[in-house]
Residue frames relative to the residue before (quaternion, step in Angstrom):
aa qw qx qy qz dx dy dz
M 1.0000 0.0000 0.0000 0.0000 0.00 0.00 0.00
K 0.6560 0.5314 -0.3179 0.4316 3.58 0.88 -0.89
S 0.6542 0.5228 -0.3255 0.4390 3.60 1.00 -0.73
Y 0.6110 0.5442 -0.3214 0.4767 3.50 1.17 -0.69
R 0.6328 0.5280 -0.3204 0.4670 3.53 0.99 -0.90
F 0.6547 0.5162 -0.3136 0.4545 3.62 0.92 -0.86
V 0.6696 0.4982 -0.2945 0.4656 3.54 0.93 -0.95
L 0.6488 0.5196 -0.2983 0.4691 3.57 0.99 -0.88
T 0.6394 0.5181 -0.3106 0.4757 3.57 1.00 -0.81
A 0.6704 0.5066 -0.3005 0.4513 3.52 0.94 -0.92
I 0.6443 0.5060 -0.3063 0.4848 3.57 1.06 -0.79
L 0.6396 0.5160 -0.3287 0.4654 3.62 0.92 -0.73
F 0.6478 0.4946 -0.3150 0.4863 3.61 0.95 -0.88
A 0.6629 0.5106 -0.3241 0.4414 3.58 0.86 -0.84
L 0.6547 0.4943 -0.3065 0.4828 3.57 0.96 -0.85
F 0.6333 0.5155 -0.3466 0.4617 3.61 0.93 -0.79
F 0.7065 0.4461 -0.2852 0.4696 3.68 0.77 -0.95
A 0.6088 0.5274 -0.3692 0.4636 3.63 1.05 -0.55
N 0.6630 0.4967 -0.2983 0.4742 3.59 1.00 -0.81
V 0.6132 0.5274 -0.3453 0.4760 3.59 1.10 -0.76
A 0.6808 0.4765 -0.3076 0.4635 3.64 0.83 -0.90
A 0.6420 0.5060 -0.3376 0.4667 3.63 0.94 -0.72
A 0.6591 0.4994 -0.3164 0.4649 3.56 0.98 -0.83
R 0.6334 0.5289 -0.3255 0.4616 3.55 1.00 -0.76
A 0.6414 0.5045 -0.3192 0.4819 3.60 0.95 -0.89
Q 0.6752 0.4870 -0.3147 0.4559 3.58 0.87 -0.81
D 0.6039 0.5658 -0.3436 0.4440 3.57 1.17 -0.64
V 0.6680 0.4715 -0.2960 0.4938 3.56 0.95 -0.91
C 0.6473 0.5090 -0.3226 0.4667 3.63 0.93 -0.83
N 0.6622 0.5140 -0.3142 0.4455 3.61 0.93 -0.85
K 0.6253 0.5354 -0.3329 0.4599 3.58 1.15 -0.59
L 0.6041 0.5503 -0.3345 0.4694 3.55 1.26 -0.46
S 0.2012 -0.8180 0.5227 0.1310 3.64 -0.28 1.12
E 0.6344 -0.5324 0.4184 0.3728 3.53 -1.31 0.42
D 0.6070 0.5430 -0.3424 0.4685 3.57 1.17 -0.56
E 0.6413 0.5058 -0.3250 0.4768 3.60 1.01 -0.78
V 0.6271 0.5465 -0.3214 0.4526 3.54 1.05 -0.88
A 0.6618 0.5145 -0.3007 0.4548 3.55 0.89 -1.01
A 0.6491 0.4998 -0.3289 0.4699 3.59 0.97 -0.86
A 0.6839 0.5137 -0.2919 0.4280 3.61 0.95 -0.82
V 0.7927 0.3106 -0.1436 0.5045 3.58 0.95 -0.95
G 0.4995 -0.6986 0.3967 0.3242 3.60 1.26 -0.08
S 0.7601 0.2099 -0.1765 0.5891 3.65 1.17 0.28
P 0.5323 -0.6332 0.4421 0.3467 3.59 -1.07 0.66
L 0.0344 -0.7631 0.6454 -0.0023 3.58 -1.11 0.85
Q 0.3460 -0.7325 0.5499 0.2032 3.50 -1.00 0.82
R 0.4835 -0.6298 0.5251 0.3064 3.58 -1.10 0.73
S 0.5335 -0.6164 0.4803 0.3237 3.54 -1.07 0.77
P 0.4826 -0.6816 0.4676 0.2896 3.60 -0.91 0.81
T 0.7403 0.4014 -0.2033 0.4995 3.54 1.17 -0.57
N 0.7840 0.1886 -0.1056 0.5819 3.67 1.17 -0.36
P 0.2704 -0.8062 0.4953 0.1777 3.64 -0.30 1.13
C 0.6470 0.4871 -0.3274 0.4868 3.63 1.31 -0.05
R 0.6463 0.4525 -0.3366 0.5139 3.56 1.18 0.50
F 0.0731 -0.7908 0.6077 0.0001 3.54 -0.91 0.98
G 0.7960 0.2846 -0.2192 0.4872 3.57 -1.05 0.80
R 0.3517 -0.7302 0.5447 0.2156 3.55 -1.34 -0.19
A 0.8623 0.0732 -0.0826 0.4942 3.53 -1.13 0.70
M 0.8414 -0.1746 0.1193 0.4974 3.58 -0.79 -0.89
K 0.6517 0.3938 -0.3261 0.5603 3.58 1.26 0.28
S 0.5460 0.6020 -0.3871 0.4354 3.50 0.69 1.10
F 0.0705 -0.7571 0.6387 0.1178 3.55 -1.36 0.08
S 0.2222 -0.7694 0.5841 0.1325 3.50 -1.32 0.46
I 0.2272 -0.7602 0.5926 0.1388 3.60 -1.07 0.63
I 0.0281 -0.7415 0.6700 0.0232 3.57 -1.10 0.83
M 0.1896 -0.7772 0.5933 0.0894 3.52 -0.90 1.02
H 0.1200 -0.7593 0.6369 0.0586 3.54 -1.01 0.90
Y 0.1926 -0.8311 0.5148 0.0851 3.56 -0.08 1.28
G 0.8289 0.1835 -0.1761 0.4983 3.55 -0.92 0.91
D 0.5590 0.6315 -0.3945 0.3648 3.62 1.17 0.05
G 0.3708 0.7683 -0.4626 0.2413 3.57 1.28 0.03
P 0.6523 0.5152 -0.3405 0.4394 3.69 0.89 -0.74
G 0.7151 0.4348 -0.2542 0.4847 3.58 1.08 -0.53
F 0.3455 0.7802 -0.4747 0.2158 3.62 1.26 0.16
S 0.6519 0.5274 -0.3515 0.4164 3.61 0.93 -0.83
G 0.6153 0.5327 -0.3283 0.4794 3.62 1.12 -0.62
Y 0.6499 0.5110 -0.3193 0.4631 3.49 1.00 -0.83
A 0.6440 0.5175 -0.3060 0.4732 3.55 1.01 -0.88
A 0.6367 0.5171 -0.3300 0.4673 3.65 0.95 -0.79
Q 0.6424 0.5185 -0.3080 0.4729 3.59 0.91 -0.83
S 0.6361 0.5311 -0.3143 0.4632 3.56 0.99 -0.89
R 0.6599 0.5186 -0.3174 0.4415 3.57 0.95 -0.91
K 0.6291 0.5256 -0.3220 0.4736 3.59 1.17 -0.64
E 0.7566 0.4089 -0.2053 0.4672 3.55 0.86 -0.90
F 0.7915 0.2362 -0.1006 0.5546 3.61 1.07 -0.70
K 0.3449 -0.7744 0.4975 0.1837 3.53 -0.40 1.20
D 0.6984 0.4932 -0.2750 0.4397 3.56 1.15 -0.47
T 0.3661 0.7595 -0.4697 0.2617 3.56 1.31 0.11
Q 0.0227 0.8045 -0.5916 0.0475 3.54 -0.86 1.03
N 0.5083 -0.6087 0.5096 0.3338 3.59 -1.15 0.55
V 0.1570 -0.7821 0.5974 0.0828 3.54 -1.08 0.72
S 0.2040 -0.7747 0.5872 0.1159 3.62 -0.83 0.92
G 0.7324 0.4798 -0.3158 0.3656 3.46 -1.38 0.26
I 0.7424 0.3009 -0.1892 0.5678 3.56 1.31 0.05
G 0.8396 0.0378 -0.0512 0.5394 3.60 -0.78 0.92
S 0.6581 -0.4839 0.3796 0.4342 3.56 -1.28 -0.33
D 0.7669 0.0147 0.0121 0.6415 3.59 1.26 -0.39
A 0.1093 0.8069 -0.5765 0.0689 3.58 -1.08 0.57
I 0.0810 -0.7709 0.6295 0.0530 3.55 -1.20 0.66
F 0.2075 -0.7261 0.6435 0.1253 3.48 -1.30 0.56
F 0.1231 0.8015 -0.5708 0.1289 3.61 -0.81 0.95
G 0.8101 0.3281 -0.2388 0.4231 3.53 -1.38 0.32
G 0.6094 -0.6148 0.3143 0.3898 3.50 1.29 0.53
G 0.8238 0.0309 -0.0454 0.5643 3.69 1.16 0.06
N 0.6165 0.5383 -0.3755 0.4349 3.64 1.06 0.42
L 0.0681 -0.7791 0.6229 0.0205 3.56 -0.85 0.98
A 0.1078 -0.7480 0.6537 0.0401 3.53 -1.04 0.99
V 0.0482 -0.8148 0.5769 -0.0326 3.60 -0.78 1.06
K 0.2581 -0.7197 0.6218 0.1699 3.56 -0.94 0.89
A 0.1550 0.7842 -0.5793 0.1598 3.53 -0.71 1.13
K 0.8546 -0.0543 0.0078 0.5164 3.52 -0.82 1.03
N 0.7227 -0.4661 0.2266 0.4573 3.59 0.84 1.09
D 0.6577 0.4648 -0.2944 0.5145 3.60 1.29 0.05
V 0.2967 -0.7176 0.5863 0.2309 3.53 -1.33 0.15
I 0.1826 -0.7554 0.6238 0.0832 3.54 -0.93 1.02
F 0.0869 -0.7839 0.6142 0.0284 3.57 -0.86 0.97
I 0.0700 -0.7966 0.6004 -0.0088 3.55 -0.78 1.09
Q 0.1316 -0.7472 0.6469 0.0762 3.60 -0.83 0.97
M 0.1341 -0.8177 0.5597 0.0065 3.52 -0.41 1.30
L 0.1337 -0.7892 0.5977 0.0448 3.58 -0.74 1.07
M 0.5927 0.5621 -0.3611 0.4500 3.54 1.28 -0.21
G 0.6576 0.4796 -0.3639 0.4528 3.62 -1.18 0.43
K 0.4167 -0.7205 0.5013 0.2365 3.50 -1.12 0.64
T 0.7918 0.2288 -0.1245 0.5525 3.58 0.92 -0.85
P 0.6645 -0.4778 0.3731 0.4370 3.61 -1.22 0.33
A 0.6436 0.5321 -0.3312 0.4392 3.61 0.91 -0.85
E 0.6454 0.4959 -0.3132 0.4894 3.63 1.02 -0.78
K 0.6656 0.5012 -0.3088 0.4587 3.57 0.95 -0.82
L 0.6124 0.5278 -0.3454 0.4765 3.57 1.09 -0.68
A 0.6687 0.5105 -0.3114 0.4418 3.59 0.78 -0.93
L 0.6407 0.5073 -0.3016 0.4912 3.61 1.02 -0.85
S 0.6687 0.5031 -0.3062 0.4539 3.58 0.83 -0.97
K 0.6584 0.5045 -0.3327 0.4486 3.60 0.88 -0.84
A 0.6339 0.5448 -0.3252 0.4423 3.54 1.02 -0.85
V 0.6373 0.5115 -0.2945 0.4954 3.58 1.06 -0.93
A 0.6683 0.5161 -0.3100 0.4369 3.63 0.81 -0.98
Q 0.6108 0.5370 -0.3522 0.4632 3.63 1.03 -0.73
K 0.6700 0.4978 -0.3065 0.4575 3.61 0.93 -0.83
I 0.6330 0.5313 -0.3185 0.4643 3.57 1.13 -0.76
I 0.6587 0.5302 -0.3037 0.4391 3.50 0.87 -0.99
A 0.6296 0.5579 -0.3323 0.4265 3.53 1.07 -0.73
H 0.6978 0.4564 -0.2359 0.4991 3.57 1.25 -0.53
M 0.5609 0.6157 -0.3945 0.3882 3.62 1.20 -0.13
């Protein structure tokens, strides 16, 4: 009986902290206004009605994922990215560390957290990187 109680307690704590992290991510995303997004990407995008961390639709969209407290593990994340994605490159001028990979994905270490942006806008990887950096700067301003 005691082992079940431990497992149940562990599951409840995990669910609580997952909900706290999701709520925190939504809080940062909700602070990001559609006007700020339009200024960053050069065109108006509506926030998804079901996900405050997604703007636009289909191939004219981007998504934000926040990984709170993962900043100290960023170098390991970058190393794994280099193994899986041959196009992984270091990015300067944003956060304390950043990488761009997969032709449209930006990961930024900022304030002990990691911001992940999947950019579907832009035609070339260089355009997607520029748009992602502009969005990341807006997010960091709200952290």
